[in-house]
C-alpha positions in Angstrom: 2.4 66.9 -11.4 -0.9 66.1 -9.9 -1.2 63.0 -12.3 2.4 61.8 -11.5 1.5 60.2 -8.1 -1.1 57.7 -9.6 1.1 56.8 -12.5 4.0 56.1 -9.9 1.6 54.0 -7.7 0.4 52.1 -10.8 4.0 51.4 -11.8 4.6 50.1 -8.4 1.5 48.1 -8.3 2.5 46.4 -11.6 6.0 45.5 -10.4 4.6 43.8 -7.1 1.9 42.1 -9.2 4.4 40.8 -11.7 6.7 39.6 -9.0 3.7 37.8 -7.3 2.6 36.2 -10.4 6.2 35.0 -11.2 6.2 33.3 -7.7 2.5 32.0 -8.4 3.8 30.4 -11.6 6.8 28.7 -9.7 4.3 27.4 -7.1 2.0 26.0 -9.9 5.0 24.3 -11.7 6.1 22.8 -8.4 2.5 21.6 -7.7 2.1 20.2 -11.2 5.5 18.4 -11.1 4.7 16.7 -7.8 1.3 15.7 -9.2 2.9 14.0 -12.2 5.5 12.3 -9.9 2.8 10.9 -7.7 0.7 9.6 -10.6 -2.3 11.8 -10.0 -5.3 11.7 -12.5 -4.6 13.5 -15.8 -7.6 15.7 -15.0 -6.1 17.4 -11.9 -2.7 17.7 -13.7 -4.7 19.5 -16.5 -6.4 21.8 -14.1 -3.1 22.9 -12.6 -1.6 23.6 -16.0 -4.6 25.6 -17.2 -4.4 27.6 -14.1 -0.8 28.6 -14.9 -1.9 29.4 -18.5 -4.8 31.5 -17.2 -2.5 33.9 -15.3 -1.7 35.4 -18.7 -5.4 35.6 -19.9 -8.1 38.3 -19.5 -10.8 38.2 -16.8 -12.8 35.0 -17.5 -16.6 35.0 -17.0 -18.1 31.4 -17.3 -21.9 31.3 -17.7 -23.4 28.1 -16.7 -27.1 26.7 -16.1 -29.3 24.0 -17.3 -30.4 23.6 -20.9 -33.0 26.1 -21.9 -32.2 28.3 -18.8 -31.8 31.3 -21.2 -28.0 31.3 -21.4 -27.7 32.0 -25.2 -30.4 34.8 -25.1 -28.6 36.4 -21.9 -25.2 36.5 -24.1 -26.8 37.9 -27.1 -28.5 40.7 -25.0 -25.1 41.4 -23.2 -23.3 41.9 -26.4 -26.3 43.2 -28.2 -25.9 40.9 -31.2 -26.9 37.5 -32.5 -23.9 35.8 -31.4 -25.6 32.5 -30.0 -28.3 30.5 -31.6 -31.7 30.7 -29.9 -34.5 28.1 -30.4 -37.3 26.0 -28.9 -34.9 23.1 -28.6 -31.5 23.0 -27.1 -29.3 24.7 -29.7 -25.7 25.1 -27.9 -24.1 21.7 -28.6 -20.6 23.1 -28.1 -18.7 25.2 -25.4 -17.9 28.5 -26.9 -15.0 30.6 -25.7 -15.8 34.3 -26.7 -12.8 36.7 -27.2 -12.2 40.0 -28.7 -11.0 40.2 -32.3 -10.8 42.6 -35.1 -12.7 40.5 -37.4 -14.9 37.4 -36.7 -13.2 34.1 -36.8 -13.6 30.6 -35.3 -11.0 28.1 -34.0 -12.0 24.5 -33.2 -9.9 23.2 -30.3 -11.7 19.9 -30.2 -15.1 18.4 -31.1 -17.1 20.1 -28.5 -14.9 23.2 -27.7 -14.7 26.2 -30.0 -12.9 29.7 -29.7 -14.7 32.5 -31.4 -13.1 36.0 -31.8 -15.8 38.8 -32.1 -15.3 42.5 -32.7 -17.3 43.7 -29.8 -16.2 46.3 -27.3 -17.4 44.5 -24.4 -14.9 41.6 -25.0 -11.8 43.9 -24.9 -11.3 43.3 -21.2 -13.2 40.1 -20.7 -13.6 36.6 -22.0 -16.8 34.8 -21.8 -17.5 30.9 -21.9 -20.9 29.8 -23.0 -21.6 26.3 -22.0 -24.4 24.0 -23.2 -25.9 23.0 -19.9 -25.4 21.6 -16.6 -27.9 18.8 -17.4 -26.4 18.1 -20.9 -26.9 14.4 -22.1 -23.5 14.7 -23.6 -20.9 13.5 -21.1 -18.1 15.4 -22.6 -20.1 18.7 -22.4 -20.1 18.4 -18.5 -16.5 17.5 -18.5 -15.4 20.5 -20.4 -17.6 22.8 -18.6 -16.3 21.5 -15.2 -12.7 22.1 -16.6 -13.4 25.8 -16.9 -14.7 26.3 -13.5 -11.1 26.2 -11.7 -9.7 28.8 -14.0 -12.7 31.2 -14.1 -12.7 34.5 -12.3 -16.6 34.9 -11.9 -19.4 32.4 -12.4 -22.8 33.6 -13.8 -25.1 30.9 -12.7 -28.5 31.2 -14.9 -31.5 29.5 -13.8 -35.0 30.1 -15.2 -37.8 31.4 -13.1 -40.1 28.6 -14.4 -37.9 25.9 -12.8 -35.5 27.5 -10.4 -32.8 25.7 -8.4 -33.4 22.2 -9.8 -31.6 19.1 -8.6 -28.9 19.1 -11.4 -28.3 22.7 -10.7 -27.8 22.1 -7.0 -25.4 19.4 -7.8 -23.4 21.6 -10.2 -23.5 24.5 -7.6 -22.0 22.0 -5.1 -19.0 21.5 -7.4 -18.6 25.1 -7.7 -19.0 26.0 -4.0 -17.6 23.1 -2.3 -14.5 22.3 -4.6 -13.5 25.6 -5.9 -15.0 28.5 -3.7 -15.8 30.6 -6.7 -17.6 34.0 -6.7 -21.1 33.5 -8.1 -23.7 35.9 -9.5 -27.1 34.2 -9.5 -29.1 35.2 -12.7 -32.9 34.4 -12.7 -33.9 34.6 -16.4 -37.4 34.9 -18.2 -38.5 37.6 -15.9 -41.2 38.6 -18.4 -43.2 35.2 -17.9 -44.1 35.8 -14.2 -46.0 38.4 -12.3 -44.0 40.5 -9.8 -45.3 38.9 -6.5 -44.3 35.5 -8.2 -40.9 36.7 -8.8 -40.5 37.8 -5.2 -41.5 34.2 -4.1 -38.9 32.8 -6.5 -36.2 35.0 -5.2 -36.9 34.2 -1.8 -37.0 30.5 -2.5 -33.7 30.6 -4.2 -31.9 32.7 -1.6 -33.4 30.3 1.1 -32.1 27.2 -0.8 -28.6 28.7 -1.3 -28.4 29.6 2.6 -29.8 26.1 3.5 -27.5 24.0 1.2 -24.3 26.2 0.9 -24.6 28.8 3.5 -24.4 31.6 0.9 -26.2 34.8 0.3 -25.2 35.4 -3.5 -26.0 38.5 -5.5 -29.0 37.7 -7.4 -30.4 39.6 -10.4 -33.8 38.8 -12.1 -33.7 39.6 -15.8 -35.5 39.3 -19.1 -33.1 39.2 -22.0 -36.0 39.4 -24.4 -37.2 42.7 -22.9 -33.6 44.1 -22.6 -32.7 43.2 -26.2 -35.9 45.0 -27.4 -35.1 47.9 -25.2 -31.6 48.2 -26.5 -32.6 48.1 -30.1 -35.4 50.7 -29.6 -33.6 52.9 -27.3 -36.3 52.4 -24.6 -34.5 53.3 -21.5 -37.6 52.5 -19.1 -38.0 49.0 -20.7 -34.2 48.4 -20.3 -34.2 49.2 -16.6 -37.5 47.2 -16.1 -35.9 44.2 -17.7 -33.4 44.1 -14.9 -30.4 44.1 -17.3 -29.5 47.7 -16.5 -28.7 46.8 -12.8 -26.8 43.6 -13.9 -24.6 45.4 -16.5 -24.0 48.3 -14.1 -22.7 45.8 -11.6 -20.6 43.9 -14.2 -19.2 47.1 -16.0 -19.3 49.8 -13.3 -19.8 48.6 -9.7 -17.4 45.6 -10.2 -14.6 48.2 -10.8 -11.2 47.5 -12.2 -9.8 47.1 -8.7 -12.3 44.5 -7.9 -11.8 42.7 -11.2 -8.2 42.7 -10.5 -8.6 41.4 -7.0 -10.8 38.6 -8.5 -8.3 37.9 -11.3 -5.5 37.6 -8.9 -7.3 35.7 -6.1 -9.2 33.3 -8.3 -6.3 31.1 -9.5 -4.9 31.3 -6.0 -8.2 29.9 -4.4 -8.3 27.3 -7.2 -4.8 26.4 -6.4 -5.6 26.2 -2.8 -8.6 24.0 -3.6 -6.3 21.7 -5.7 -4.0 21.6 -2.8 -6.7 20.6 -0.4 -7.8 17.9 -2.8 -4.2 16.6 -3.1 -3.6 16.6 0.6 -7.1 14.8 1.1 -5.8 12.2 -1.5 -2.5 11.8 0.3 -4.4 11.3 3.7 -6.4 8.7 1.9 -3.3 7.1 0.6 -1.6 7.3 4.1 -4.7 5.7 5.6 -4.3 2.9 3.1 -0.9 2.6 3.8 -1.4 2.7 7.6 -3.8 -0.3 6.9 -1.1 -1.9 4.8 1.6 -1.5 7.5 -0.8 -3.3 10.0 -1.2 -6.0 7.3 2.6 -6.0 6.9 3.3 -6.2 10.6 0.7 -8.9 11.2 2.2 -11.0 8.1 5.6 -10.5 9.7 4.5 -11.5 13.1 2.5 -14.6 11.8 5.5 -15.8 9.8 8.0 -15.4 12.8 5.4 -17.5 15.0 4.9 -20.0 12.1 8.7 -20.4 11.7 8.9 -21.0 15.5 6.0 -23.6 15.3 7.7 -25.4 12.5 11.0 -25.5 14.5 9.4 -26.7 17.6 6.4 -28.8 17.0 8.3 -31.6 15.1 9.1 -33.1 18.7 6.7 -35.9 18.3 8.8 -37.4 15.6 11.9 -37.1 17.7 9.9 -39.3 20.2 9.0 -41.8 17.7 12.6 -42.2 16.6 13.5 -42.4 20.3 10.9 -45.2 20.7 12.2 -47.1 17.6 15.8 -46.9 19.0 14.9 -47.7 22.5 13.0 -50.7 21.3 16.0 -52.0 19.3 18.2 -51.3 22.5 15.9 -53.3 24.6 15.9 -56.2 22.3 19.7 -55.9 22.0 20.4 -56.1 25.7 18.0 -59.0 26.2 19.4 -60.8 23.1 23.0 -60.4 24.6 21.9 -61.6 27.9 20.2 -64.6 26.3 23.0 -65.4 23.7 26.4 -64.6 25.3 26.4 -67.8 27.5 28.5 -70.9 27.8 25.5 -73.0 26.7 25.6 -71.1 23.2 29.0 -72.1 22.3 27.8 -73.0 18.8 26.5 -69.5 18.1 29.5 -67.8 19.8 32.1 -69.7 17.9 30.3 -69.0 14.4 30.4 -65.4 13.5 28.1 -65.9 10.6 25.3 -67.3 12.8 26.0 -64.8 15.5 25.6 -62.1 12.9 22.5 -63.4 11.2 20.7 -64.0 14.7 21.7 -60.4 15.8 20.4 -58.9 12.6 17.0 -60.9 12.6 16.3 -60.7 16.3 17.8 -57.2 17.3 18.3 -54.9 14.2 15.3 -56.2 12.5 13.2 -53.4 10.7 14.5 -50.6 12.5 15.7 -48.8 9.5 12.4 -49.2 7.9 10.8 -47.8 10.9 13.3 -44.8 11.0 12.4 -44.2 7.4 8.7 -44.2 8.1 9.0 -41.6 10.7 11.1 -39.4 8.4 8.5 -39.7 5.8 5.9 -38.8 8.2 7.9 -35.9 9.5 8.4 -34.4 6.0 4.6 -34.8 5.1 3.9 -33.0 8.3 6.1 -30.3 7.3 4.8 -29.9 4.0 1.2 -29.8 5.2 2.2 -27.2 7.9 4.2 -25.1 5.3 1.2 -25.1 2.8 -1.2 -24.0 5.4 1.2 -21.1 6.4 1.3 -20.2 2.8 -2.5 -20.4 2.2 -3.3 -18.5 5.4 -0.9 -15.8 4.6 -1.9 -15.2 1.0 -5.7 -15.4 1.9 -5.0 -12.9 4.7 -3.2 -10.6 2.3 -6.0 -11.0 -0.3 -8.7 -10.1 2.3 -7.0 -7.2 4.0 -4.8 -5.5 1.4 -5.1 -6.8 -2.3 -8.4 -5.0 -2.8 -6.7 -1.7 -2.3 -4.9 -0.2 -5.2 -1.1 -0.3 -4.9 0.2 1.9 -7.9 3.8 1.7 -8.2 4.3 -1.8 -6.5 7.1 -3.7 -8.5 6.5 -7.3 -8.7 3.6 -9.8 -8.0 2.7 -10.8 -4.3 2.1 -14.3 -3.5 3.4 -16.3 -6.4 2.3 -19.9 -7.1 3.2 -22.3 -4.1 6.3 -24.2 -5.0 8.0 -26.5 -2.7 9.9 -29.8 -3.5 8.9 -32.5 -1.0 11.2 -35.1 -2.5 14.1 -32.8 -2.2 13.5 -32.3 1.5 13.0 -35.9 2.1 16.1 -36.9 0.1 18.2 -34.5 2.2 16.8 -35.8 5.6 17.2 -39.4 4.4 20.7 -39.0 3.1 21.7 -37.6 6.5 20.0 -40.2 8.4 21.7 -42.9 6.4 25.1 -41.4 7.4 24.1 -41.8 10.9 22.9 -45.4 10.5 26.2 -46.2 8.6 28.1 -44.9 11.6 26.2 -47.4 13.8 27.4 -50.2 11.6 25.9 -53.4 13.3 28.5 -55.6 11.5 31.3 -53.8 13.5 29.2 -54.1 16.6 29.0 -58.0 15.9 32.7 -58.2 15.5 33.3 -56.4 18.8 30.7 -58.6 20.5 32.4 -61.8 19.2 35.9 -60.5 20.3 34.7 -60.1 23.9 32.6 -63.2 23.9 35.7 -65.1 22.7 37.8 -63.6 25.5 35.3 -64.7 27.9 35.0 -68.2 26.5 38.7 -68.7 26.4 39.1 -67.4 30.0 36.3 -69.7 31.2 37.6 -72.9 29.4 41.3 -72.2 30.1 40.6 -71.7 33.8 38.6 -74.9 33.9 41.3 -77.1 32.4 44.0 -75.8 34.6 41.9 -76.2 37.9 40.8 -79.9 36.9 44.4 -80.7 36.0 45.7 -79.4 39.2 43.3 -81.5 41.2 44.1 -84.7 39.5 47.8 -84.3 39.9 47.5 -83.9 43.6 45.2 -86.9 43.9 47.6 -89.0 41.7 50.6 -88.0 43.7 49.0 -88.9 47.1 47.8 -92.1 45.8 51.3 -93.0 44.6 52.8 -92.2 47.8 50.4 -94.1 49.8 49.3 -91.1 51.8 45.8 -91.2 52.8 45.5 -87.5 53.7 44.2 -85.5 50.8 46.0 -82.3 49.8 43.1 -79.8 50.2 45.2 -76.9 49.2 45.4 -78.1 45.7 42.0 -78.9 45.1 40.9 -75.6 46.5 43.4 -73.8 44.3 42.1 -75.7 41.3 38.5 -75.0 42.1 39.2 -71.3 42.5 40.8 -71.2 39.0 37.6 -72.9 37.6 35.4 -70.5 39.3 37.4 -67.4 38.1 37.5 -68.4 34.5 33.7 -68.9 34.4 33.1 -65.3 35.8 35.0 -63.8 33.0 32.1 -64.4 30.4 29.4 -62.7 32.5 31.8 -59.6 32.8 32.4 -59.6 29.0 28.6 -59.8 28.6 28.1 -56.8 30.7 30.7 -54.8 28.6 29.1 -56.1 25.4 25.8 -54.8 26.6 27.1 -51.5 27.7 29.0 -51.1 24.4 25.8 -51.7 22.5 23.8 -49.3 24.7 26.4 -46.6 24.0 26.3 -47.1 20.3 22.5 -47.1 20.2 22.6 -43.8 22.1 25.1 -42.4 19.7 22.7 -43.4 16.9 19.6 -41.9 18.5 21.7 -38.5 19.2 22.8 -38.5 15.6 19.2 -39.1 14.2 17.7 -36.5 16.4 20.2 -34.1 15.3 19.8 -34.8 11.6 16.1 -34.5 11.9 16.4 -31.3 14.2 18.8 -29.5 11.8 17.1 -30.3 8.7 13.6 -29.4 9.9 14.9 -26.1 11.3 16.8 -25.2 8.1 13.8 -26.1 5.9 11.5 -24.0 8.3 13.8 -21.0 7.9 14.0 -21.6 4.0 10.2 -22.1 3.8 9.3 -19.0 5.7 11.8 -17.0 4.0 10.3 -18.0 0.6 6.9 -16.6 1.9 8.6 -13.4 3.0 10.3 -13.1 -0.4 7.1 -13.7 -2.1 5.6 -10.6 -0.2 8.9 -8.6 -0.8 7.0 -6.3 -3.3 4.5 -5.5 -0.9 7.0 -5.0 1.9 9.2 -2.8 -0.2 6.1 -0.9 -1.6 4.8 0.0 1.8 8.2 1.1 3.1 9.1 3.1 0.1 5.5 4.6 -0.6 4.9 5.6 2.9 8.1 7.9 3.1 7.4 9.2 -0.5 3.7 10.1 0.3 4.6 11.7 3.6 7.2 13.8 2.0 4.9 14.7 -0.7 2.0 15.7 1.5 4.5 18.1 3.5 5.4 19.5 0.2 2.0 20.3 -0.8 1.2 21.8 2.4 4.1 24.2 2.0 2.9 25.0 -1.5 -0.5 25.7 -0.1 0.9 28.0 2.5 2.9 29.7 -0.2 -0.4 30.4 -2.2 -2.1 31.8 0.9 0.8 34.1 1.8 0.8 35.2 -2.0 -3.0 35.9 -1.6 -2.4 37.9 1.6 0.4 40.0 -0.2 -1.8 40.6 -3.0 -4.6 41.8 -0.8 -2.2 44.1 1.1 -0.8 45.6 -2.2 -4.3 46.3 -3.5 -5.4 47.8 -0.2 -2.3 50.1 0.0 -3.0 51.1 -3.7 -6.5 51.9 -2.8 -5.6 54.3 0.1 -3.0 55.9 -2.0 -5.2 56.6 -4.8 -8.0 57.9 -2.4 -5.6 60.5 -0.9 -5.6 64.1 -2.3 -2.6 65.1 -4.1 0.0 66.8 -1.9 0.1 70.7 -2.5 2.8 71.8 -4.8 5.2 74.5 -3.6 4.6 77.8 -5.3 7.3 79.7 -6.9 8.6 82.8 -4.9 6.7 86.0 -5.9 8.7 88.4 -8.1 10.3 91.5 -6.4 8.0 94.7 -6.2 
């Protein structure tokens, strides 16, 4: 019964770990799906996938270091077999994954990655990855080596005592420590080429450098693979211990107990997953920072376009004034012309509609239509110039502030080619202006003028004849009767009629003048309205065209900001899930350790048989 408790605990432990691993797989799947959806680099997606796959694998030991740092000799000594080639020049040109197998076989995964199965007992519970060198000149070597770091459970970092802690080693250590927080064993190789006091100096130097650059105090072993291999083959225990290999192997296979290995095995992928989450969150923060800048650009563009639209709608006022000046000048000429022309002394012109019309056109209307047309041309040219500048300023601002940043996922092109039909705008304005000019109809004005002038002339001449006739009749009658007294009443009445008839014409002239001014004011109001409405419409349309050209950017910022915020929050939740899982794993292992450390409960004794 004494053995029943550990078995029960082990079963319970296995159940808890299995449940935790299942949850970890779900978290990794969620993380991987999110990375794919948010278009992250293939490398980080592959790292996440490999972490999920590694959950089912044995404890993974990755051996790294510079070329000629003694990695191959170290592995040969560890397995006590000539597994890796050793030579004066770099011999490891591939990454090797060493696994246990009943017979020796090799499987090539890609040009620089080979899996080897070997019948060595040491590989039953551990897989070893042998790498070419952190300073390999083959770029793919470094890429594959780095790809194993996230999924490994323990890193053995080998450095030679003749060139410890080189610059490339420091760079690679930074990758391991800063990016992945991996547990590292430091192995100083080629112990046999240095004196004891030199080895102590080297040990202190390496430890100082690790503390200085990474704030770490790693476990460090100084070994001679050459002496250890010789000791194993000859059975020389003293030499084996002196080589430093005994202490290292004791740690790997004894001190680093199954519980410690299990903890590393469980926590390592979690730590790597948390590290990936941190990288992803940092990338989302970077994207959001860029999107914040994009939002500023967007708001500035919108504000500038609103202001430009307002300016286009308001700053054409000088052209209204020019139209007013043309119309007022025509009105001034018309009023003066009416005063000078609608007179008794101009009966010849007033009685000839053709002559009246010709002189009115030549002396009043003159070239006002040409001048109006010139103003409209200038207004349209001004509008096009302003619109083009708004377009150029906006596109240049976008190019300076936003276009240099990547905008993956933006649908459509921003700031297409400038296109606006100047002739179309002018034709629209001109056509509407012509309608107003047509409504003015100076021929109709002439007809009304002549009608009123005729009424004044008829009244003037009719009154004159009546007045003269009355006076003559009175004189004739008095003469015939022989009276010498003149009938003053009749003369006065006749003179009054003459005067009344002559006053009608000035009155009609004033009406003609007022009628002309009213029509001119109508024309001015109509032309002002035409220019105002058309310019404002074109301003709205023009600015809307620019807004539409930036539509892909506006849509991208709005859509992407929300998606990135949501994804970042999701990754934070996934990260918290990994940390909670790590806490639960630690608690489970601690409870298991305490339970196994307790002595078994005493078993009840059967009652003694009766005497």
